[in-house]
ZAMARGU-4260 file (C-alpha; in steps of 0.2 Angstrom, whole numbers, plus 5000, padded with zeros to 4 digits):
<rodrens>
0) 5492/5625/5643 | 5489/5606/5644 | 5492/5599/5661 | 5485/5583/5669 | 5488/5589/5687
5) 5489/5608/5688 | 5496/5615/5704 | 5490/5632/5711 | 5501/5641/5723 | 5493/5652/5736
10) 5503/5664/5747 | 5498/5667/5766 | 5506/5679/5778 | 5522/5669/5780 | 5522/5653/5771
15) 5517/5646/5754 | 5506/5631/5752 | 5504/5620/5737 | 5488/5610/5734 | 5482/5598/5721
20) 5465/5601/5713 | 5451/5592/5720 | 5432/5590/5717 | 5427/5594/5735 | 5418/5610/5739
25) 5432/5617/5750 | 5445/5616/5737 | 5453/5632/5731 | 5451/5627/5713 | 5437/5619/5702
30) 5442/5609/5687 | 5431/5609/5671 | 5437/5595/5661 | 5436/5593/5642 | 5447/5580/5634
35) 5462/5581/5632 | 5464/5597/5643 | 5459/5602/5660 | 5454/5620/5663 | 5455/5628/5680
40) 5442/5641/5685 | 5442/5651/5701 | 5425/5652/5710 | 5418/5664/5723 | 5421/5652/5737
45) 5440/5652/5732 | 5441/5671/5735 | 5434/5668/5753 | 5447/5655/5757 | 5461/5665/5750
50) 5455/5680/5760 | 5457/5670/5776 | 5474/5663/5778 | 5469/5652/5793 | 5456/5642/5783
55) 5459/5623/5783 | 5465/5615/5767 | 5454/5604/5757 | 5464/5589/5762 | 5461/5594/5781
60) 5442/5596/5778 | 5440/5580/5768 | 5449/5570/5781 | 5437/5575/5795 | 5426/5561/5800
65) 5407/5565/5798 | 5391/5555/5799 | 5374/5558/5792 | 5366/5559/5809 | 5378/5572/5815
70) 5374/5589/5821 | 5370/5602/5808 | 5385/5607/5798 | 5392/5624/5798 | 5385/5635/5784
75) 5394/5646/5772 | 5386/5663/5769 | 5378/5657/5753 | 5370/5641/5761 | 5366/5651/5776
80) 5356/5664/5766 | 5347/5650/5756 | 5342/5641/5771 | 5336/5657/5779 | 5326/5662/5764
85) 5318/5645/5763 | 5314/5645/5782 | 5306/5662/5780 | 5297/5657/5765 | 5290/5642/5774
90) 5284/5653/5788 | 5275/5664/5775 | 5267/5649/5767 | 5262/5642/5783 | 5253/5658/5786
95) 5245/5657/5769 | 5239/5640/5772 | 5233/5643/5790 | 5222/5658/5786 | 5215/5652/5769
100) 5212/5634/5773 | 5204/5638/5790 | 5193/5651/5781 | 5188/5639/5766 | 5185/5625/5779
105) 5173/5636/5789 | 5164/5642/5773 | 5164/5624/5766 | 5156/5617/5781 | 5142/5630/5779
110) 5141/5626/5761 | 5139/5607/5764 | 5125/5610/5776 | 5116/5621/5762 | 5119/5610/5747
115) 5112/5593/5743 | 5125/5578/5741 | 5123/5578/5722 | 5127/5596/5720 | 5141/5594/5731
120) 5147/5580/5720 | 5147/5591/5705 | 5156/5605/5714 | 5170/5592/5718 | 5170/5588/5699
125) 5172/5606/5694 | 5186/5608/5707 | 5195/5593/5701 | 5194/5599/5683 | 5200/5616/5688
130) 5215/5610/5698 | 5220/5597/5684 | 5221/5611/5671 | 5231/5622/5682 | 5243/5608/5687
135) 5246/5602/5669 | 5248/5620/5663 | 5260/5627/5676 | 5269/5613/5686 | 5282/5610/5672
140) 5286/5628/5670 | 5288/5631/5688 | 5300/5616/5690 | 5311/5621/5675 | 5312/5640/5681
145) 5318/5635/5699 | 5332/5625/5691 | 5338/5640/5681 | 5351/5653/5685 | 5350/5670/5676
150) 5363/5683/5670 | 5359/5700/5662 | 5370/5698/5647 | 5381/5684/5641 | 5396/5695/5637
155) 5395/5704/5654 | 5395/5687/5663 | 5410/5682/5653 | 5419/5698/5655 | 5416/5699/5674
160) 5423/5681/5676 | 5438/5685/5665 | 5441/5701/5675 | 5440/5693/5691 | 5452/5679/5686
165) 5464/5692/5679 | 5465/5701/5695 | 5468/5685/5705 | 5481/5679/5692 | 5478/5660/5693
170) 5471/5657/5676 | 5471/5665/5659 | 5456/5675/5653 | 5454/5663/5638 | 5452/5648/5649
175) 5439/5657/5660 | 5430/5663/5645 | 5429/5645/5639 | 5423/5639/5656 | 5409/5653/5656
180) 5403/5648/5639 | 5403/5629/5644 | 5393/5634/5660 | 5378/5638/5648 | 5377/5620/5642
185) 5380/5611/5658 | 5368/5596/5662 | 5355/5601/5675 | 5355/5590/5690 | 5372/5587/5697
190) 5383/5603/5694 | 5378/5621/5692 | 5361/5625/5687 | 5356/5630/5669 | 5362/5648/5665
195) 5352/5658/5653 | 5349/5676/5649 | 5336/5686/5658 | 5326/5688/5642 | 5326/5669/5639
200) 5320/5666/5657 | 5306/5678/5655 | 5301/5671/5638 | 5301/5654/5645 | 5289/5660/5659
205) 5277/5668/5646 | 5276/5652/5636 | 5265/5645/5650 | 5251/5657/5644 | 5248/5649/5627
210) 5252/5632/5634 | 5239/5635/5647 | 5226/5640/5634 | 5229/5624/5624 | 5228/5613/5640
215) 5212/5621/5645 | 5203/5619/5628 | 5209/5601/5626 | 5204/5597/5644 | 5186/5604/5642
220) 5183/5594/5626 | 5189/5578/5634 | 5179/5581/5650 | 5163/5585/5640 | 5165/5569/5629
225) 5165/5558/5645 | 5148/5565/5652 | 5135/5552/5658 | 5116/5553/5658 | 5116/5560/5676
230) 5127/5575/5671 | 5118/5578/5655 | 5102/5580/5665 | 5110/5594/5676 | 5106/5612/5671
235) 5121/5622/5665 | 5133/5608/5667 | 5141/5611/5650 | 5142/5629/5652 | 5150/5627/5669
240) 5164/5616/5662 | 5168/5629/5648 | 5167/5643/5660 | 5179/5635/5673 | 5191/5631/5658
245) 5191/5649/5653 | 5194/5655/5671 | 5208/5643/5673 | 5217/5651/5658 | 5214/5669/5665
250) 5222/5663/5681 | 5237/5657/5670 | 5240/5676/5665 | 5248/5678/5682 | 5260/5663/5680
255) 5274/5673/5672 | 5274/5685/5686 | 5273/5671/5699 | 5288/5662/5691 | 5298/5679/5693
260) 5293/5681/5711 | 5298/5663/5714 | 5315/5665/5706 | 5318/5679/5718 | 5311/5669/5733
265) 5298/5682/5736 | 5286/5672/5746 | 5277/5686/5755 | 5269/5692/5738 | 5263/5674/5736
270) 5255/5674/5753 | 5246/5691/5751 | 5240/5688/5733 | 5235/5670/5734 | 5228/5672/5751
275) 5217/5687/5745 | 5212/5677/5729 | 5206/5661/5740 | 5197/5673/5752 | 5188/5682/5738
280) 5184/5665/5730 | 5176/5658/5746 | 5166/5674/5749 | 5159/5675/5731 | 5154/5657/5731
285) 5146/5658/5748 | 5136/5674/5744 | 5130/5667/5727 | 5124/5651/5736 | 5116/5659/5751
290) 5109/5675/5743 | 5107/5672/5724 | 5102/5654/5727 | 5114/5648/5713 | 5121/5631/5713
295) 5134/5627/5699 | 5136/5645/5693 | 5140/5650/5711 | 5156/5640/5710 | 5160/5647/5692
300) 5159/5664/5699 | 5171/5660/5713 | 5184/5653/5700 | 5183/5669/5690 | 5185/5680/5706
305) 5200/5670/5710 | 5208/5672/5693 | 5205/5691/5692 | 5212/5693/5710 | 5228/5683/5705
310) 5232/5694/5689 | 5228/5710/5698 | 5238/5706/5713 | 5254/5701/5704 | 5253/5716/5692
315) 5251/5728/5706 | 5265/5721/5716 | 5278/5722/5702 | 5272/5739/5697 | 5275/5746/5714
320) 5292/5736/5716 | 5299/5743/5700 | 5296/5760/5706 | 5305/5756/5723 | 5323/5762/5720
325) 5328/5757/5738 | 5326/5738/5735 | 5328/5735/5717 | 5326/5718/5710 | 5341/5711/5699
330) 5337/5713/5680 | 5319/5720/5684 | 5321/5739/5680 | 5304/5742/5674 | 5288/5733/5669
335) 5294/5730/5652 | 5308/5719/5659 | 5294/5707/5663 | 5287/5706/5645 | 5293/5693/5632
340) 5306/5699/5619 | 5313/5691/5604 | 5329/5700/5598 | 5334/5687/5585 | 5351/5684/5593
345) 5347/5672/5606 | 5334/5658/5606 | 5318/5659/5616 | 5324/5646/5627 | 5339/5634/5628
350) 5338/5616/5622 | 5342/5610/5639 | 5327/5619/5646 | 5316/5611/5632 | 5322/5594/5636
355) 5319/5596/5654 | 5302/5603/5651 | 5297/5588/5641 | 5303/5577/5654 | 5294/5586/5668
360) 5279/5588/5657 | 5277/5569/5655 | 5281/5567/5673 | 5267/5579/5678 | 5254/5570/5668
365) 5259/5554/5677 | 5259/5562/5693 | 5241/5569/5690 | 5235/5552/5685 | 5243/5544/5700
370) 5238/5556/5713 | 5220/5559/5707 | 5216/5542/5700 | 5202/5541/5713 | 5194/5556/5706
375) 5193/5548/5688 | 5187/5532/5696 | 5174/5541/5706 | 5168/5550/5691 | 5165/5534/5681
380) 5160/5522/5696 | 5150/5532/5708 | 5134/5543/5708 | 5135/5561/5711 | 5128/5558/5729
385) 5142/5546/5732 | 5155/5558/5726 | 5148/5571/5737 | 5150/5560/5752 | 5168/5555/5748
390) 5171/5574/5745 | 5167/5578/5763 | 5179/5565/5769 | 5193/5569/5757 | 5191/5588/5761
395) 5192/5585/5780 | 5206/5573/5778 | 5216/5583/5766 | 5215/5599/5776 | 5230/5595/5786
400) 5240/5589/5771 | 5236/5606/5762 | 5239/5616/5778 | 5254/5608/5784 | 5263/5597/5772
405) 5261/5606/5755 | 5271/5622/5761 | 5285/5611/5767 | 5285/5601/5750 | 5286/5618/5740
410) 5299/5626/5750 | 5309/5610/5751 | 5310/5609/5732 | 5316/5627/5731 | 5329/5624/5745
415) 5335/5607/5738 | 5336/5614/5720 | 5349/5627/5726 | 5359/5617/5738 | 5360/5599/5730
420) 5363/5605/5712 | 5377/5617/5718 | 5390/5604/5717 | 5398/5610/5734 | 5401/5597/5747
425) 5396/5609/5761 | 5379/5612/5752 | 5376/5594/5749 | 5379/5590/5768 | 5367/5604/5772
430) 5354/5597/5761 | 5356/5579/5769 | 5354/5586/5786 | 5339/5596/5781 | 5331/5581/5773
435) 5334/5570/5788 | 5326/5583/5799 | 5311/5586/5789 | 5307/5568/5786 | 5308/5564/5804
440) 5297/5579/5809 | 5284/5574/5796 | 5284/5556/5802 | 5281/5562/5820 | 5266/5573/5813
445) 5259/5558/5803 | 5260/5546/5818 | 5249/5558/5828 | 5235/5557/5815 | 5237/5538/5814
450) 5236/5536/5833 | 5222/5548/5837 | 5212/5550/5821 | 5203/5533/5819 | 5196/5535/5837
455) 5188/5552/5834 | 5183/5551/5816 | 5164/5548/5820 | 5164/5562/5833 | 5171/5574/5821
460) 5160/5570/5807 | 5144/5570/5818 | 5149/5587/5825 | 5153/5596/5809 | 5141/5588/5796
465) 5127/5580/5807 | 5121/5562/5806 | 5118/5563/5788 | 5137/5559/5785 | 5142/5551/5802
470) 5130/5536/5801 | 5137/5531/5784 | 5154/5523/5780 | 5162/5540/5781 | 5170/5537/5798
475) 5179/5521/5792 | 5185/5530/5776 | 5192/5544/5787 | 5201/5532/5798 | 5210/5524/5784
480) 5214/5542/5777 | 5224/5545/5793 | 5236/5532/5788 | 5237/5540/5771 | 5241/5556/5779
485) 5257/5549/5786 | 5262/5542/5769 | 5258/5558/5759 | 5269/5568/5772 | 5284/5557/5769
490) 5282/5555/5750 | 5280/5574/5747 | 5297/5579/5754 | 5306/5564/5747 | 5299/5567/5729
495) 5303/5585/5731 | 5321/5581/5734 | 5322/5568/5719 | 5314/5581/5707 | 5325/5595/5712
500) 5342/5585/5713 | 5340/5572/5700 | 5349/5572/5683 | 5339/5570/5667 | 5343/5552/5666
505) 5337/5550/5684 | 5321/5559/5680 | 5318/5548/5665 | 5321/5532/5675 | 5309/5539/5688
510) 5296/5542/5674 | 5297/5525/5668 | 5295/5518/5686 | 5280/5530/5689 | 5272/5522/5674
515) 5273/5505/5682 | 5267/5512/5699 | 5252/5521/5690 | 5247/5505/5682 | 5248/5496/5699
520) 5238/5510/5707 | 5224/5510/5694 | 5223/5491/5695 | 5223/5490/5715 | 5210/5505/5715
525) 5198/5495/5704 | 5201/5479/5714 | 5199/5487/5731 | 5184/5498/5726 | 5175/5482/5720
530) 5177/5474/5738 | 5178/5489/5750 | 5169/5502/5740 | 5174/5520/5745 | 5186/5514/5758
535) 5195/5505/5744 | 5201/5521/5736 | 5211/5526/5752 | 5218/5508/5753 | 5224/5509/5735
540) 5232/5526/5739 | 5241/5519/5753 | 5249/5506/5742 | 5254/5518/5729 | 5261/5530/5741
545) 5272/5516/5749 | 5279/5511/5732 | 5283/5530/5728 | 5292/5532/5744 | 5302/5516/5741
550) 5307/5523/5724 | 5313/5540/5731 | 5322/5531/5745 | 5333/5522/5732 | 5337/5538/5723
555) 5341/5547/5739 | 5353/5533/5745 | 5362/5532/5728 | 5363/5551/5727 | 5372/5554/5744
560) 5382/5538/5742 | 5389/5546/5726 | 5391/5564/5732 | 5397/5561/5750 | 5406/5544/5749
565) 5415/5548/5766 | 5398/5549/5775 | 5389/5536/5785 | 5371/5536/5779 | 5360/5531/5794
570) 5343/5528/5787 | 5337/5524/5805 | 5340/5542/5809 | 5323/5548/5802 | 5313/5535/5812
575) 5306/5539/5829 | 5315/5532/5845 | 5308/5516/5853 | 5300/5525/5868 | 5290/5538/5858
580) 5284/5524/5847 | 5278/5514/5861 | 5269/5530/5868 | 5260/5531/5851 | 5255/5513/5851
585) 5248/5514/5869 | 5238/5530/5865 | 5231/5522/5849 | 5225/5506/5860 | 5218/5517/5874
590) 5208/5529/5863 | 5201/5516/5851 | 5195/5504/5865 | 5187/5519/5874 | 5178/5524/5857
595) 5168/5508/5858 | 5160/5513/5874 | 5160/5532/5874 | 5157/5536/5856 | 5146/5531/5842
600) 5127/5530/5838 | 5117/5534/5854 | 5131/5541/5864 | 5128/5556/5876 | 5137/5572/5876
605) 5145/5568/5893 | 5152/5551/5886 | 5159/5561/5871 | 5167/5574/5882 | 5175/5560/5893
610) 5182/5552/5877 | 5189/5569/5871 | 5197/5572/5888 | 5205/5555/5889 | 5212/5557/5872
615) 5219/5574/5877 | 5228/5567/5891 | 5236/5553/5880 | 5241/5566/5868 | 5250/5577/5881
620) 5259/5562/5888 | 5265/5557/5871 | 5271/5575/5868 | 5281/5574/5884 | 5289/5558/5880
625) 5294/5565/5863 | 5302/5580/5871 | 5311/5570/5884 | 5319/5558/5871 | 5321/5570/5856
630) 5329/5586/5863 | 5343/5586/5850 | 5331/5584/5836 | 5319/5597/5842 | 5334/5609/5844
635) 5338/5606/5825 | 5321/5609/5820 | 5320/5626/5830 | 5336/5631/5822 | 5330/5627/5805
640) 5313/5637/5808 | 5321/5652/5816 | 5336/5653/5805 | 5343/5671/5805 | 5355/5678/5793
645) 5372/5680/5801
</rodrens>
């Protein structure tokens, strides 16, 4: 029936209430509009509202005044469960990063003492080559899979929707069937996620394997074509490059199983498998260097050990999980359910997935160039020894980024992709509050490194790597890197929200702007390196990070202004309060001025201890000020961290 304003009548215990359809998440109906008709489809949230006759109407809920800086909104069971799984996954990823990064840091410190700077520079090149292949080969598939909903069979999905609607008696089965079919072609980004069959989901995951082989082969050819004379003179350099490319492809064999595990939010398996793989890689590399006295091939053996452990770990997990009848996974009845299949009736993947993959693939290439531009410039402008010195500073400075910020960014993407794209007002409010809390927390963490890092960079480098590195420009580079840590923390979560919540046209606009930012970044890097040498790399990174944060902030403000027009967006809610900010400034001034007298070349052990003790006192005072001024915010963070299922 064609109507322009359908009315649905619900019966409570004693009275009848008539409501107009609305687009808010608390309404009893959802409209799927195709000119000239409006189809009314009942959702799961409607059943919960009908079951509770005391639930407030949509008009009552919409009229309640709320602000963006208000306390955490009440969560529905779906949002509550999603936040709980994300918080649990965040704890798992923190455990993974804590164990593996500390272990790699300890073994890396021993390796730096055992290797010459030129060999260390080559090892940095091989690691950059390895990470680039994996990033280009798997990042786009992971992003697309997280934005995909799965049903076992299309006819079962339609039949179940029709049966549920027929029982509720509000809409004809024909309308519900049309809406279910339309759900398969919905634009990803603002409404429901792309809905595909399980076989299509698995097929898309397995496409990453041949894609990874192509990326590895082309990358190896391009890398070897750019060899310089110093690299030609190294023994086994070409063999090492081809071996690392092959090891990266072997690691891609585990990617389909990783995508399935990520789809079910099985963070624990990732912790155990990747943690074991990183541990094995570190141990194999260290033993090959110290016992076999290998150099480049020691790192190659470590990459092969990592790849074999990844494949074996994921296969073993799903083999045991498919035999566990007490906790079965949806759609995964056996190991054959995880293999690709072509039945001839359904396409391997949908057009929407291919379009989104092409968009994200181009964005991935831009992101690699933007985030690792310094590695390209280092390779062509610095000697192997200079690259080794920068590698020491970069590994030390990025330790906190990989340990603390990377898990938050990954879990944030998975969380926002489920909340922000659901289309429900309650979920969008939850994503807004979560985003504000995460950004404010990361800004506080970053200010700690900005305030205390520059004062203790010399002492840290001298303690870990001796005067061979501390008496170079490495302390100055590390001091600027502390500012870059703050910017990377904010940029990681803000870009995770943009990529998980943006529509295709938003992502395309972001891609075009990223091209401009990439050009600016390369130009500023070349300019700053010519004047400030290695320090110029970090300065250029800070400039590009600031531009990316500004771009993400524009999208975030536009997104919530459109989705939550009744909200008051307070951007200052993510900034520290004045008193904690003054405490950070005072700590920076005190510790930096003390470093000129108690730290540096020729300072005694007693002077350095006094410097460290003074910094510890300033740090404790700053924490006390934060606790005194930010108790409501700290309470929200504890609630997010310790979220339990109701």
